[in-house]
N, C-alpha and C positions, 0 to 999 in steps of 0.2 A: 419377594424381591427380589431376580433374579443377581448369580454373585458376575462380579468387574468378571474384562477380560484381564488376559496376560500380560498387555500393553497399560492396560490402565491404574494394574496395580503392581505395573514395576514404577510411570511416575507419582502415582499414592508415599510410595516406600521411599523415592529417592527427591520424595517430596517436603519429605520428614524429616528424614535429613540431613538436612540442610535448617539450618538454627537462622535463631536473629544475632549470633556471634558472625554469621557467614560474611566474608570476602566482598559477596553480594550487596550488602546489607551494607555496608564498608563506606564505596566509594563513595565521591562526591558526583557533583551532577556534574562538572563538562567531566570527573575520567571515563564515567560513564554515557558520557556521546564518545571523546574520542574511542573507547572499545568499542561501543557499536557501528561507529563511522569505520576500524580498524576492517570489522566482518565486512561491513559487507561488499569495501573494494578491494576487500581479496578471493570477495564471491564473486565481482567482478571480473580480479579477473583471470578465475578459473570456469567462468559458462560464459562466456563471452558470448555467444549469442540466444546463448537465452533472456541475458537483456539486452541485447539490441533488439529482440524480439517485443520485450518490456517496452522499451521507449518510442516502438516505435504505436502497435501497438498503441500508446498512451496518443500517444499522436495522430492518430487515428477521430480516435475517441472523440478528442475536446478538437479534432476542423469539425465532425460531423457533428455536434453538437451549437460546435461557431455556427456553419450554416445552416441553422435552424431556426438557431436566434438570429442571424441575416434576413433572414427570411418571413419573422412575427415581425420581425420592428420595422421591415418596408410595406408589408400587406397594407396596410391603415391608407399607407402614400398610396400605392399600385387602384383601391378598393376604390379611393378619393377623385384619380386621374374618369378611368372609366365610369366614374356618376357622374360626370361633368361635360360627356362626350353627347 
């Protein structure tokens, strides 16, 4: 079995040092959600361009999927009209 690389060793050591009495495990759900939202907000403020690219990418993907779904929903009606002529 191969030895883990330096990054994985560091992560394993840090994870072992986080005990059950850590502040991470003592937070309430609301407090943890507030902390997560704070980190997301600060990251958006620092990297606005990346955030805009991400939002635009999601917009494009959702638009394309909805277009495909609309075409599939309309397809039986189109074939029905072609068959009647």
